[in-house]
C-alpha positions as CSV (number, residue, x, y, z in Angstrom):
1,X,115.6,114.4,87.1
2,X,114.6,115.9,83.9
3,X,116.0,112.9,81.3
4,X,115.2,113.3,78.2
5,X,115.5,110.8,74.8
6,X,115.5,107.4,74.9
7,X,116.3,104.1,77.5
8,X,119.8,103.3,75.7
9,X,119.8,99.5,74.3
10,X,123.5,99.2,75.8
11,X,121.8,98.9,79.0
12,X,121.7,95.0,78.2
13,X,125.7,95.1,78.5
14,X,125.6,95.9,82.4
15,X,124.8,92.0,83.0
16,X,125.7,92.7,87.0
17,X,122.8,95.7,87.3
18,X,120.9,95.1,90.3
19,X,118.2,98.1,89.8
20,X,117.7,100.3,87.3
21,X,115.5,103.4,88.2
22,X,114.4,106.1,85.8
23,X,111.4,107.4,87.5
24,X,109.8,110.4,86.8
25,X,111.9,111.8,83.7
26,X,110.8,112.4,80.1
27,X,112.0,109.5,78.8
28,X,110.6,108.7,75.4
29,X,110.7,105.5,72.8
30,X,110.2,101.7,73.4
31,X,111.2,99.8,75.9
32,X,114.5,98.5,74.7
33,X,114.4,94.4,74.9
34,X,118.0,93.9,75.7
35,X,117.3,94.8,79.1
36,X,115.8,90.8,79.1
37,X,118.7,89.9,79.5
38,X,119.8,91.6,83.2
39,X,119.7,88.8,84.9
40,X,121.0,90.1,88.4
41,X,118.3,93.0,88.2
42,X,116.2,92.8,91.3
43,X,114.2,96.8,90.4
44,X,112.8,97.8,87.4
45,X,111.5,101.1,87.9
46,X,110.6,103.3,85.0
47,X,107.9,104.9,85.4
48,X,106.6,108.2,85.0
49,X,107.9,108.7,81.3
50,X,106.7,109.0,78.1
51,X,107.7,105.4,76.8
52,X,105.5,104.1,74.4
53,X,105.1,100.8,72.4
54,X,104.3,97.2,73.7
55,X,105.8,95.6,77.1
56,X,108.8,93.4,75.4
57,X,107.7,90.1,76.4
58,X,111.8,89.4,77.2
59,X,111.5,91.4,80.3
60,X,109.6,87.8,81.3
61,X,113.8,86.2,81.3
62,X,114.4,88.6,84.6
63,X,114.1,85.8,86.9
64,X,115.5,87.7,90.2
65,X,112.9,90.5,89.8
66,X,110.9,91.8,92.5
67,X,109.5,94.9,91.4
68,X,108.5,96.2,88.2
69,X,106.9,99.5,87.5
70,X,105.9,100.5,84.0
71,X,102.7,102.9,84.8
72,X,102.3,106.6,83.8
73,X,103.6,105.7,80.5
74,X,102.2,105.3,76.9
75,X,102.9,101.9,76.9
76,X,99.5,99.5,74.9
77,X,99.2,96.0,74.3
78,X,98.7,93.1,76.3
79,X,100.6,91.9,79.8
80,X,103.3,89.4,78.2
81,X,102.7,86.0,79.4
82,X,106.2,85.3,80.3
83,X,105.4,87.4,83.5
84,X,103.7,84.4,84.6
85,X,107.5,82.7,85.2
86,X,108.6,85.8,87.3
87,X,108.2,83.8,90.5
88,X,110.0,86.0,93.1
89,X,107.9,89.1,91.6
90,X,106.5,90.9,95.1
91,X,105.5,94.5,93.4
92,X,103.7,94.9,89.3
93,X,102.5,98.3,88.6
94,X,101.9,98.8,85.0
95,X,98.6,101.3,85.1
96,X,95.1,101.2,84.9
97,X,95.0,100.1,80.9
98,X,96.5,96.8,82.1
99,X,94.4,95.9,84.8
100,X,92.1,94.3,82.7
101,X,94.7,92.0,81.3
102,X,96.3,91.0,84.1
103,X,93.9,88.7,85.6
104,X,93.6,86.7,82.3
105,X,97.1,86.5,82.0
106,X,97.9,84.9,85.5
107,X,95.2,82.7,85.2
108,X,96.0,81.3,81.4
109,X,99.3,81.0,82.9
110,X,98.4,79.3,85.9
111,X,95.3,77.4,85.3
């Protein structure tokens, strides 16, 4: 795909959405916090774009999330501690920058 622009905040209104895949595009801007209210979302794949800013803590509210891919963007800051509540998460790809923070977050949450 060749999608450009930002991820619309209106996606937060799609409450029955189970898969959100915008991988390998040219999306810019921040990840909308509104995605965090999509409780039926199982796959959130927005890797290989040009997204920037911090990872929203609200993503930790997506209780049915099984796979999260944010790698190969321009994200910064720590991994949200709220990710420790993603109990059925099976696949997590955040990128090289975040590998340091990963152990700290999950050790902090579970110890």
